[in-house]
N, C-alpha and C positions, 0 to 999 in steps of 0.2 A: 756857455763859458762859464765857467764858474769862479767867482770872485773870492778872494781871500775871506773875506767875512762869512763865506756860506762855507768855506773849508774849514774854518775853527767852530763853524754851529756846530751844537752836540746833536746828534742823531735823535731821530723823531723818538724812539721806543723809551728814551731817558726820559722824556715827559710825559709820557701816554699815563693812563689810568692803572695799568697791569704793572709798570714800572714803580710808580708810586704805592701800590698795593703790596708787591709781592718782592720788592728790591731788597727792602731790608732783611725778612724772612729768608729767602735766599742767601744773601750773603752771609748770615749768621750761620746757617746749615754747612756753607761752605767752610767758614771756620772750623765748625765742628767736626766734620768729615775729615779736614786735614789736621785734627789736633794731634794724632800720634805721631804726624811728622816733623812739628815744629815746636809746640808745647812741653815735650818731655826731652829735648834735647837743647844742647847749649846753644844761644845764650839765654832761650826763655825759662830752662828747667830751673832757674835760680829763682825765678819770681811763683811759676805756676805748681811746681814741683816742692821746692824746700821751703818758699814762703809760706803759700796757700796750700799747699798738702793736697794739690788736685793730681796723683798719680793716676795709673790707669785702672788700679782697683777702685780708688774712689770715685770716678767718673762713671765706671760700670754700674756702682750701687746707685749713683746719681741718677743713670738713665732708667735703671728699674723703678726707681720712684717717679719719675716723670711719667712712664706709663701707668703705675697704680694712681696718680694723681687725676690724668686723662681718662681713666677707666670712671675713676668715682665722681670726676666733673659731669659726665652724662647722667649720673643718678641723683646727682644733688644740684650742680649747677644749672643742667638743662630742664630736669622734671622736678625738680624742687623735693627730694625726697630725701629726708636726712637719715642716712645711712652711718649708725656708728658701729658695725659689725663686716666691713669691708675686709677685715683680713681675715676672714673665713675662705673668699676665693683666693687670695694668694696663696692661704696653706694648702687648698684643695689641688690647684695648680703644680704646686711643688710635691705632692704626695701622689699625683697622677704620674711624673716622673720616677715618683719611688716604687710605684706599683709594676710600670710598663719598660723600667730603665735600671733595674736595678737586680741582684740576687736575692730579692725578699723572698720570693715564692721559690725556695731553693730546688722544693720537689717537681719544678718544672723545668724543661729546657728548650726556650722558644725564642728563636733569633729571626730577626725581620730587617733586612737592609740592614744593619747596626755595622759599625765600623771597629767592634770590640773584638775580644777574644771569642769564638764561637764555641768554645769548650767549657764557658763559666754559665753554670746552673741559673735558673731563673727567667723572668720575661724580659727581653731584650728588642724593643722595637727601636728602629732608626729615631734619633732625637727630632728628626723634621717630621716624623709623625705623630711623636708624642705633642709636641708642641701645639699644634691645631687640636689634637683630642685633650687637651688640658682645656682650650676654652670651650670646646665644647662639652666638657663635664661642668664647668662653672656657668655655664649658660642652663643648663638643666638643673644645677643646684638652685640657680638664679629662678627660674621659675616655681621649682619647689616649695621653696622659702618663700617666694613673695606671693605665690598664688593666696595662702590663707591670712597674708599680714597686709597687702598693699590696700586693703580696704579701710585700714586705719589711717589717722593722717596726724601730722606735727609730732608732739612728746609720745605720744602712743607709739607711732611708729618707729620713732627713735629707740625706745625702750626695747622694743621686741627686737630689731635688729642687733641692739646691744647685746641680746640673750643669745642669739644666734652665733654672734661673734665669740660668745664664750664657749658656747656648748659644741661647736664644731673642733676646735683645738682641743676639747675635753675630750672626746670623741678619739681623736688619734692620740691622745697620751693614754687611752685605755683601750685602744685598739689591738694589743695583742693576745686577747682572746675575747673574741665576739662569735660566740656559737662554737666555741671550740677551735677557731681558724685566727691565726695573727695575720692582721691585715695592715699593721702600722709598725710593729716591733715596738711598741709602747714608748716609755721614755728612753728606751735605748736608741731610739730614732733608726733611720735609714742610711747608709752608709755608703761609699764606692758606688756612687751613680754614673751612670754612663755619661760620656761627654759627647757633645756635637763634633761633627768631622765630615768628609767627604769621601772618603774612602783611599786606596792608593792608586787606582784608575785615576781618577779625577785630580789627585795631588801629583802625579806624573806628567799628565796630560797639560797640566797649568804650570810647570815648573816650578812646584810649590807655593803656587800663589793662595790655592786652596788648599788647607792641610787636611793630612791624613785623619789626625785627631786632634782635637784642641788640647793644648797643655796648660798646666797651672802655675808654671814659672814666672815670676812677675816682669821678665824679659819677653816673653811669648803671648801679651794678652789682646794683643791687636786683634786677632780673631774674634775675641771675644767682644771687644769694643765695637767692632763693626756689625757684629751680629745684632747685639742688644741694638746699635745705633738704626741698623735697618727696620727692627722691630719699632722704635720708636717712630718714626718716619711713617711706616705703615698705619699707625694708631693715629698720627697726625691727620694722614689723608683721611680716613675712617670718620675720625670726627669733623671735619672740615665738611666732607659730603654730607652726615646727619645732620651738621647744624643747619644745613640748606637746604634740607629734606621736607618733605610734607610730614614724617615722622619727626622732624626736628622741631617744626613748627607747632606739633599737635603738643611736645613735651613744654615748649614753653607757654604753652597757653594752658596746660593743665597748673604747672608752676603759678603761675598769675592768678588764676581764677578757677576752681575745678567746677564750680557750679556752671559758668557762664561758658567752659569749653565742652562739658556734658550738654548744654543747651543748643550747643551749636553743631554738634553731631559727633564730637570726638568721644571714642570707646575710653574711659576712663580706666576699668581695669588693665585692657590691652595694652593701653599706651604706657603705663605703669612696668607693666612686665616686659615689655621691650626693653624699657631702661634700665630696668635691674640685670636681664638676664645680658643685654650687650655690654653693662658696665662690668658685669662678673667675668664676661670673655677676656678683657685685659687684663683683668688681675690673677686670672688662671696663666696667662701667656707669661706675664712677669714672673709668678712663682715658679715656672719649670725651667724657664732658663736661670733663674738666681739658683733653684735647688742644685743646678747641674754645675754652675761656677762654684759653688761653697763646697760642692761635693758632700753634701750631707744635709739631714733632713731631721729634725728635733722640735717637738711639740711646742717646748718652749722659745722657739725662734719666732712664733706666731702669737703675741700677746697683745692685747688691747691697746696697747700705746702706740702700736703700728697704725691702728685706725684712726687713732688722734691725729696722729703726725700726718697722714695723708690729707685728712680733713683742714688739717691748718693750714697745708699747702694749697688746697683749693682757695680756701678764705684769704689768704695772705696775699696768692696772686691775683684774684679776681675771679669769681663765681659765675661760669659760663662763659668766660672767653680764653679760649684755648692758649693762646700766647701769654697771657699773664700767668694760667695754669702752669706753664711749663717755667717761668720765672720764678714762680713761687716754690714750686717744687725743686728746683735748683738750688734755689739759695737754702729751703731749710733742710735739703737732704747735705748738702755741703756744711753746713752747720753741726749737724747732727755725727757726721763721719769723720770731718777733718776740721772746720771753721772754729769750733770751739776751741779745741786743743791747741790750733794757732795763735788764737787770738790770747789765750792764756800764757803761751810762749811768751809773747808779744809786752803784755802786762807784767810777767815777772821779770823780763830782761828791763822794762823801763821804771820798776820801781827797786832803788838801790836796798841791797841785803835782804830782798824777799827770797832769794832763790828759787826753789820750785815749789813752794807753799801753796800757792792760790790754783786750786785745781776747778776749773770752771766747767768741766764735762759733769761732775757731781751733780750740777743744779741745771743740766740743759733742761727737764722739762718744765722746770720750773721758769726758765727764760723764755721755753716757747709758750708758757702762758702767759708771760708778762707783753711777749710780742704779740699775740693774738688779743689780749685787753689793749692794748696802745694802737693796734689795728680798728678793732670796734670804735674807739673815741674818735681818732683821727681820720681815719681812710675805711669807713666801713664797707666801700664798694669794690676793696684790693689795691695793690699795687698798679694792675694795668686793667681796669674793667672794660666791660665790654660798653657800646655805646649806651644800649638799652639798662644795662644796671646803672649805670652813671645818671641816665634821665631819671629814672626811678627815685633812687636817691636825693637828686637835685629838686624833684617833685614834691617829695616828703618835705622838703626843706622851704617849698612854695617857691623856688628858683626857677624852675622848668617851663619853657615855652612850650606850646603845641607844636612846634616844628621838632624840637628834642625828644617828646614822648612821641612823637610819629616814627622817629629813627628807631 
């Protein structure tokens, strides 16, 4: 017989360790998945779109930077390798789409599972083929770049990666005449890139749920949102599995003490190369879908500032903590694309007679620098640090217990 108290008692799974660990992340994911269904419609539109500027275009770019930050977190947060040239993988992923999804090589006419016009010249592979191909190219590039450089440590490694981050966009800038071949179209860039799509057969079979070809109209950006969201979820899943794997533990050991890790049998060079290559994969994936979304790739779009912004995202969120990096990337990306402009509007509206004279966006890099300084002074472990990182900082202050360090 069931008593009233038993009927009112919460289900057992609500108090389980699984619910405590995954309840909040799953709830947040559910809100994000349903974002196009409620946030851009009345009455929430007044807050999220009009006040915060979080329209579908901004949210898409925020998700791209979440992927970039999670990829860099593998290199910096897990393996402890300071990489100042991560934008190179972002650029290489975008140009992979330019090579295999545009009319750049107009002397060829190859189409493979694409949903565009079959008469267009150039190499046109399906977008769903080009995306993993971009990740593969960036992994190979990570190995090529990392092999001669990862023997260095600390500031020397940072300087070398900074050099590669500057060299690769410059190669794309001057790639219109390499041994008599036009590989990048130089400063003119590559435009009219192929867009994702599922073709007319799947479009008709699903009643339009899977679009024939993605559109760039502001009112039809939901497919883009769900595509980048799926890629972000895959990135998070892979990051979680890597963190808890044997390789993840080897990365953390190398980050903490290379000499001790080597003495315990961890192959330093191979472990670092894996971190650099896997981190590059996610930069390439993000670059490929970003290039398709903006429908144009230009060498000036991949500046050194992007590497710094992504690094700031990782540091502000909490190096080594996946959820912290996601929060840091979302916050900084929102400030970069919409937040600072909205804050400027609020300030102009609050100060009588100011009009629109205050333009905060002109000082955004200075403000990001101030934010980073403040984080280093008052919360160096990040907004949401991992338990290990938090214990390390407390240990440096002489406050950590043996239990905290063991965690």
